[in-house]
C-alpha positions as CSV (number, residue, x, y, z in Angstrom):
1,M,134.8,-75.7,-86.6
2,R,134.6,-73.3,-89.5
3,H,131.0,-72.7,-90.6
4,V,130.1,-72.2,-94.2
5,T,126.7,-70.8,-94.9
6,D,124.6,-71.4,-97.9
7,D,125.2,-67.8,-99.0
8,E,129.0,-68.4,-98.9
9,R,128.6,-71.7,-100.9
10,R,126.7,-69.8,-103.6
11,A,129.4,-67.1,-103.7
12,R,132.1,-69.8,-104.1
13,L,130.1,-71.3,-106.9
14,A,129.9,-68.1,-108.7
15,V,133.6,-67.5,-108.5
16,R,135.0,-71.0,-108.9
17,H,132.6,-72.0,-111.7
18,A,133.5,-68.9,-113.7
19,L,129.8,-67.9,-113.9
20,A,129.9,-64.4,-112.3
21,P,130.9,-61.9,-115.1
22,A,134.1,-60.8,-113.4
23,H,135.3,-64.3,-113.2
24,R,134.6,-65.5,-116.7
25,V,137.5,-67.1,-118.6
26,D,138.9,-66.9,-122.1
27,T,139.4,-70.5,-123.3
28,P,137.6,-73.9,-123.3
29,E,140.6,-75.3,-121.3
30,A,140.1,-72.7,-118.5
31,A,136.3,-73.4,-118.5
32,T,136.9,-77.1,-118.2
33,R,139.5,-76.7,-115.4
34,A,137.1,-74.5,-113.5
35,M,134.7,-77.4,-113.4
36,T,137.3,-80.2,-113.0
37,V,135.5,-81.9,-116.0
38,L,132.6,-81.2,-118.3
39,H,129.7,-83.6,-118.9
40,S,129.6,-84.9,-122.4
41,T,126.8,-87.3,-122.5
42,E,125.1,-84.8,-124.9
43,P,127.7,-83.3,-127.2
44,A,126.2,-79.8,-127.2
45,T,126.6,-79.6,-123.4
46,V,130.4,-79.2,-123.7
47,Y,130.0,-76.2,-126.1
48,L,127.2,-74.6,-124.1
49,S,129.0,-75.1,-120.8
50,C,132.1,-73.4,-122.2
51,R,130.1,-70.5,-123.7
52,A,128.3,-69.8,-120.4
53,R,131.7,-69.4,-118.7
54,G,133.6,-67.5,-121.3
55,H,133.9,-63.9,-122.4
56,A,133.7,-65.0,-126.0
57,I,134.1,-68.8,-126.4
58,G,132.8,-70.0,-129.7
59,A,132.2,-73.5,-131.1
60,A,135.4,-73.3,-133.1
61,D,137.4,-72.6,-130.0
62,V,136.0,-75.8,-128.4
63,D,136.7,-77.8,-131.6
64,R,140.3,-76.5,-131.5
65,A,140.8,-77.7,-128.0
66,L,139.2,-81.1,-128.6
67,Y,140.4,-82.0,-132.1
68,A,143.3,-79.8,-133.1
69,D,145.3,-79.1,-129.9
70,R,143.8,-82.2,-128.1
71,T,144.2,-80.4,-124.7
72,L,140.7,-81.6,-123.8
73,V,139.8,-85.3,-124.3
74,K,136.5,-87.3,-123.9
75,Q,136.7,-90.1,-121.5
76,L,134.2,-92.5,-120.0
77,A,134.7,-92.3,-116.2
78,M,132.7,-91.5,-113.0
79,R,129.3,-93.2,-112.9
80,R,129.8,-94.6,-116.3
81,T,129.3,-91.1,-117.7
82,L,131.2,-89.5,-120.6
83,F,133.1,-86.5,-119.6
84,V,135.6,-84.0,-121.2
85,F,138.8,-84.0,-119.2
86,P,141.8,-81.7,-119.3
87,R,144.5,-83.8,-120.8
88,D,146.7,-83.9,-117.7
89,L,143.9,-85.3,-115.6
90,L,143.4,-88.4,-117.8
91,P,145.8,-90.6,-115.9
92,A,143.8,-90.1,-112.7
93,A,140.6,-91.1,-114.5
94,W,142.2,-94.1,-116.2
95,A,143.6,-95.5,-112.8
96,G,140.4,-94.8,-110.8
97,P,136.9,-94.4,-112.0
98,S,137.5,-95.6,-115.6
99,A,139.2,-98.8,-114.4
100,R,136.2,-99.3,-112.1
101,V,133.8,-98.9,-115.1
102,A,135.9,-101.1,-117.2
103,A,135.8,-104.0,-114.6
104,N,132.1,-103.7,-114.3
105,E,131.6,-103.7,-118.0
106,R,133.8,-106.7,-118.5
107,A,131.9,-108.7,-115.9
108,R,128.7,-107.8,-117.6
109,M,129.8,-108.3,-121.2
110,A,131.5,-111.6,-120.5
111,K,128.3,-112.9,-119.0
112,D,126.2,-111.6,-121.8
113,A,128.5,-113.1,-124.4
114,V,127.8,-116.5,-123.0
115,K,124.1,-115.8,-122.7
116,A,124.0,-114.7,-126.3
117,G,125.8,-117.9,-127.5
118,L,128.8,-116.0,-128.8
119,A,131.3,-118.1,-126.9
120,A,131.6,-120.6,-124.0
121,D,134.1,-118.3,-122.3
122,G,132.9,-114.7,-122.3
123,N,136.2,-113.2,-121.1
124,E,138.1,-115.1,-123.9
125,W,135.6,-113.8,-126.5
126,L,136.0,-110.2,-125.3
127,D,139.8,-110.3,-125.3
128,R,139.7,-111.7,-128.8
129,A,137.3,-108.9,-130.0
130,R,139.4,-106.2,-128.3
131,A,142.6,-107.5,-130.0
132,E,141.0,-107.6,-133.5
133,I,139.7,-104.0,-133.1
134,L,143.1,-102.8,-132.0
135,A,144.7,-104.5,-134.9
136,V,142.4,-102.8,-137.3
137,L,143.0,-99.4,-135.7
138,A,146.8,-99.9,-135.7
139,G,146.6,-99.5,-139.6
140,A,144.4,-96.4,-139.3
141,P,146.1,-93.7,-137.2
142,E,143.4,-91.2,-138.2
143,G,140.8,-93.6,-136.6
144,R,137.7,-95.3,-137.9
145,T,133.9,-94.9,-137.2
146,A,132.0,-97.5,-135.3
147,A,130.3,-98.6,-138.6
148,E,133.7,-99.0,-140.3
149,I,135.2,-101.0,-137.4
150,R,132.1,-103.2,-137.4
151,Q,132.6,-104.0,-141.0
152,A,136.2,-104.8,-140.6
153,V,135.8,-107.0,-137.5
154,P,133.2,-109.8,-138.1
155,T,133.6,-110.8,-134.4
156,I,131.5,-107.8,-133.3
157,D,129.2,-107.5,-136.4
158,F,126.0,-108.4,-134.7
159,R,123.0,-107.0,-132.8
160,I,121.5,-109.4,-130.1
161,E,118.8,-108.9,-127.7
162,V,120.3,-110.0,-124.3
163,R,117.4,-108.8,-122.3
164,P,113.9,-107.6,-123.1
165,N,114.5,-104.4,-125.1
166,E,118.2,-104.4,-124.4
167,F,120.4,-105.0,-127.4
168,W,124.0,-105.8,-127.4
169,S,126.2,-104.8,-130.3
170,A,129.6,-103.5,-131.5
171,P,129.6,-100.2,-129.5
172,H,129.7,-102.1,-126.2
173,V,133.2,-103.5,-127.1
174,L,134.4,-100.0,-128.2
175,T,133.1,-98.6,-125.0
176,H,135.1,-101.1,-123.0
177,L,138.3,-100.3,-125.0
178,G,137.7,-96.6,-124.2
179,A,137.2,-97.3,-120.5
180,T,140.6,-99.2,-120.5
181,A,142.2,-96.2,-122.2
182,D,143.3,-98.3,-125.3
183,I,141.2,-96.0,-127.6
184,V,139.6,-92.6,-127.5
185,R,136.8,-90.8,-129.3
186,G,138.9,-88.8,-131.8
187,A,137.8,-86.6,-134.7
188,N,134.1,-86.0,-134.8
189,T,132.4,-86.6,-138.2
190,G,129.3,-84.8,-137.2
191,G,128.5,-81.2,-136.2
192,W,129.2,-79.8,-132.8
193,H,125.9,-81.0,-131.5
194,L,126.4,-84.6,-132.6
195,S,128.6,-87.4,-131.4
196,R,130.0,-89.3,-134.4
197,P,133.6,-90.0,-133.4
198,R,136.3,-91.7,-135.3
199,W,137.6,-94.2,-132.7
200,T,141.4,-93.9,-132.5
201,R,144.1,-95.6,-130.6
202,T,145.1,-93.5,-127.6
203,C,148.7,-93.6,-128.6
204,D,147.8,-92.2,-132.1
205,W,145.6,-89.5,-130.7
206,L,147.7,-88.3,-127.8
207,G,151.2,-89.2,-129.2
208,E,152.8,-89.6,-125.9
209,V,150.6,-91.5,-123.4
210,P,151.2,-90.6,-119.8
211,E,152.5,-93.2,-117.5
212,P,149.8,-95.0,-115.5
213,W,148.9,-93.9,-112.0
214,T,147.8,-96.1,-109.0
215,A,144.1,-96.2,-108.2
216,S,144.6,-94.4,-104.9
217,D,146.6,-91.6,-106.6
218,G,144.0,-91.2,-109.2
219,Y,141.1,-91.0,-106.8
220,R,143.0,-88.7,-104.5
221,E,143.7,-86.2,-107.4
222,L,140.0,-86.3,-108.5
223,V,138.8,-85.6,-105.0
224,R,141.3,-82.8,-104.6
225,R,140.1,-81.1,-107.8
226,W,136.4,-81.7,-106.8
227,L,137.0,-80.0,-103.5
228,H,138.6,-77.0,-105.2
229,T,135.7,-76.7,-107.6
230,F,132.7,-77.8,-105.6
231,G,133.8,-77.6,-101.9
232,P,132.6,-77.5,-99.4
233,G,130.6,-80.6,-100.0
234,T,129.6,-83.6,-98.0
235,E,131.0,-87.1,-98.0
236,D,127.9,-88.3,-99.8
237,D,128.3,-85.6,-102.4
238,I,131.8,-86.8,-103.3
239,V,130.9,-90.5,-103.2
240,W,128.0,-89.9,-105.6
241,W,130.0,-87.7,-108.0
242,L,133.0,-90.1,-108.0
243,G,130.8,-93.1,-108.5
244,S,132.9,-94.9,-106.0
245,T,132.8,-96.0,-102.2
246,K,132.9,-94.3,-98.9
247,T,136.2,-96.2,-98.3
248,V,137.8,-94.7,-101.3
249,V,136.5,-91.2,-100.5
250,R,137.5,-91.4,-96.8
251,A,141.0,-92.5,-97.7
252,A,141.4,-89.6,-100.2
253,L,140.1,-87.0,-97.7
254,T,142.6,-88.3,-95.1
255,E,145.5,-88.2,-97.5
256,L,144.5,-84.7,-98.5
257,D,144.3,-83.5,-94.9
258,A,140.8,-82.2,-95.8
259,V,139.3,-80.0,-93.2
260,A,135.7,-80.6,-91.9
261,V,133.4,-77.6,-91.8
262,S,129.8,-77.3,-90.7
263,L,127.1,-76.4,-93.2
264,D,123.7,-74.9,-92.9
265,G,121.2,-77.6,-92.0
266,G,123.6,-79.3,-89.7
267,T,125.6,-81.4,-92.1
268,T,129.4,-81.7,-92.4
269,G,131.3,-80.6,-95.4
270,W,134.9,-80.7,-96.5
271,L,137.4,-78.3,-97.8
272,L,141.1,-78.4,-98.8
273,P,143.4,-77.3,-95.9
274,G,144.5,-74.1,-97.8
275,D,141.0,-73.2,-98.9
276,L,139.3,-72.0,-95.7
277,G,139.1,-68.3,-96.5
278,E,135.9,-66.6,-97.7
279,P,135.5,-66.1,-101.4
280,P,135.5,-62.7,-103.1
281,E,132.1,-61.0,-103.5
282,P,130.9,-62.1,-106.9
283,G,128.4,-59.3,-107.4
284,P,125.0,-59.8,-109.1
285,W,125.0,-62.4,-111.8
286,A,122.7,-64.5,-114.0
287,A,123.5,-67.5,-116.2
288,L,121.8,-69.9,-118.5
289,L,123.2,-73.4,-118.3
290,P,122.6,-76.4,-120.6
291,V,121.2,-79.8,-119.9
292,L,123.5,-81.8,-117.6
293,D,125.8,-78.8,-116.9
294,P,128.4,-79.7,-114.2
295,T,127.3,-77.0,-111.9
296,T,123.7,-78.5,-111.8
297,M,125.1,-82.0,-111.5
298,G,128.0,-81.3,-109.1
299,W,126.4,-82.4,-105.8
300,K,124.1,-85.0,-104.5
301,Q,122.6,-82.7,-101.9
302,R,121.4,-79.7,-103.8
303,D,119.1,-77.7,-101.7
304,F,121.4,-74.7,-101.2
305,Y,121.2,-73.9,-104.9
306,L,118.1,-75.8,-106.1
307,G,115.6,-74.9,-103.3
308,P,112.2,-76.4,-103.9
309,H,112.6,-77.0,-107.6
310,R,114.1,-80.5,-107.8
311,A,111.0,-82.1,-109.2
312,Q,110.8,-79.5,-112.0
313,I,114.5,-79.4,-112.9
314,F,115.5,-83.1,-112.8
315,D,113.9,-86.0,-114.6
316,R,113.0,-89.3,-113.0
317,N,116.5,-90.6,-113.7
318,G,118.2,-87.7,-112.0
319,N,119.3,-86.0,-115.2
320,G,119.3,-82.2,-114.8
321,G,117.6,-80.1,-117.6
322,S,118.6,-76.6,-118.7
323,T,118.6,-74.1,-115.9
324,A,118.3,-70.3,-115.3
325,W,120.5,-69.1,-112.4
326,V,120.4,-65.9,-110.4
327,D,123.0,-65.1,-107.8
328,G,123.8,-68.8,-107.1
329,R,120.3,-70.2,-107.2
330,I,118.2,-72.0,-109.9
331,V,115.1,-70.0,-110.6
332,G,113.9,-71.6,-113.7
333,C,114.9,-73.1,-117.1
334,W,115.3,-72.1,-120.7
335,V,114.1,-73.4,-124.0
336,Q,114.0,-72.2,-127.6
337,D,110.9,-71.3,-129.5
338,P,110.3,-72.4,-133.2
339,D,112.4,-69.4,-134.3
340,G,115.4,-70.5,-132.2
341,V,115.0,-67.6,-129.7
342,V,115.9,-68.5,-126.2
343,R,113.0,-68.2,-123.8
344,V,113.5,-68.2,-120.0
345,H,110.8,-70.0,-118.0
346,L,110.7,-68.9,-114.3
347,L,109.7,-71.2,-111.4
348,E,109.4,-68.4,-108.9
349,K,109.1,-64.6,-108.7
350,I,112.4,-62.6,-109.1
351,S,113.3,-59.0,-108.9
352,G,113.2,-56.6,-111.9
353,R,117.0,-56.5,-111.8
354,A,117.3,-60.2,-112.0
355,R,114.7,-60.4,-114.8
356,K,116.6,-57.9,-116.8
357,A,119.9,-59.9,-116.3
358,L,118.2,-63.1,-117.5
359,D,116.8,-61.3,-120.5
360,A,120.4,-60.2,-121.4
361,E,121.6,-63.7,-121.0
362,A,118.8,-65.0,-123.2
363,T,119.7,-62.4,-125.9
364,R,123.4,-63.4,-125.6
365,L,122.7,-67.1,-126.0
366,T,120.2,-66.6,-128.8
367,A,123.0,-64.6,-130.7
368,W,125.5,-67.4,-130.0
369,L,123.2,-70.1,-131.3
370,D,122.5,-68.0,-134.4
371,G,119.2,-69.7,-135.2
372,F,120.4,-73.2,-134.5
373,R,118.0,-75.2,-132.2
374,V,119.6,-77.5,-129.8
375,G,117.9,-80.8,-129.3
376,S,118.1,-83.0,-126.1
377,V,117.0,-86.4,-125.1
378,Y,116.9,-85.1,-121.5
379,T,113.9,-82.9,-121.0
380,S,112.9,-81.8,-117.6
381,P,109.3,-81.2,-116.4
382,A,110.1,-77.5,-116.4
383,M,111.3,-77.5,-120.0
384,K,108.1,-79.4,-121.1
385,E,106.0,-76.9,-119.3
386,A,107.9,-74.0,-120.9
387,R,107.4,-75.4,-124.4
388,Q,103.7,-75.9,-123.7
389,D,103.5,-72.3,-122.5
390,Y,105.0,-70.6,-125.6
391,R,102.9,-72.9,-127.8
392,S,99.7,-71.9,-126.1
393,T,100.6,-68.2,-126.3
394,G,101.7,-68.2,-129.9
395,I,105.3,-67.2,-129.1
396,G,107.5,-68.1,-132.1
397,D,107.2,-67.7,-135.8
398,G,108.6,-64.2,-135.5
399,A,106.2,-63.2,-132.7
400,A,109.1,-62.4,-130.3
401,R,112.9,-62.2,-130.3
402,T,113.6,-62.2,-126.6
403,G,111.7,-62.4,-123.3
404,T,111.3,-64.0,-119.9
405,D,108.2,-66.0,-119.2
406,S,106.9,-65.6,-115.6
């Protein structure tokens, strides 16, 4: 059995994820394909993930791909998470993980509709609400905001507490329509760091909608691309990322003729049959990745790149914060001071060469952000500690423009 060491896995990560300088890419499309999909729960993550992997990818380039060329499209899919997909991969998502999410959402919403007293038959109520929304959007090919849809469709103009501190309202029906691929998040009415979409019929946004795939075809293609991006990975890694079952994953691995390899620590990983060679040497590299970046979130078993820092990098719900990487390992995080300057906070000692490389990345990111301070609802313990550090030392307010905290 082919053995893949942790060192080799880190080298593959550097090359496949377009993070080592020699392997960076030129477009948002290439950056997205390198990762299979990009996390889009926080809108800014898409832009910052592309920036980290590009030679000179700006926010306008990402806007062009998302809203002008529409080569990248937002879609609710794996683990009920919003991702940015390459357009050609959408049918795989629609047939597999999105359909799974839609079925789970329908069951929950139908039950809640009855509980909330909206109807005696929750499925009938949901179908009627969906039809009314689609009828409204049929007359608005440019799309409408959630607020505009709510005003136009009295059926969903409500806000009801279905459980303690859990409210049910119009966006839930829009989310279901998005999961079933009837509508998409179209033009954004906010800045690049905000999500204020005009919900648009998929046929209006994409023009020609691809033919539907079978669920097995969809899952198989997603597993194939995951293996290319993240392989080798374990069965548990794939099940977690896909948000599906071992049965689905095992069927896909069999159909792909995936090859079992041994990993450090005694576990078994999987690779595509034509991908058993060693990766090129990536050379020294450093990177600053945003909250929920797909490299940080790509595996369930993360020790080979996370080391002892899981508790500092991930919050209690498993959401990864910002990260500082050196040669395939997470060594810290980054935050911004009150002036908008990027500050790197280390969780371990690193070499002078690595420190210099992270300083250079901090300078590059500070220049890219150009004074804008990125907010996040996902703040890791390491990020909180970093902010406390610079506040206690008086960093900010013009005191420093770059630097790495130890």
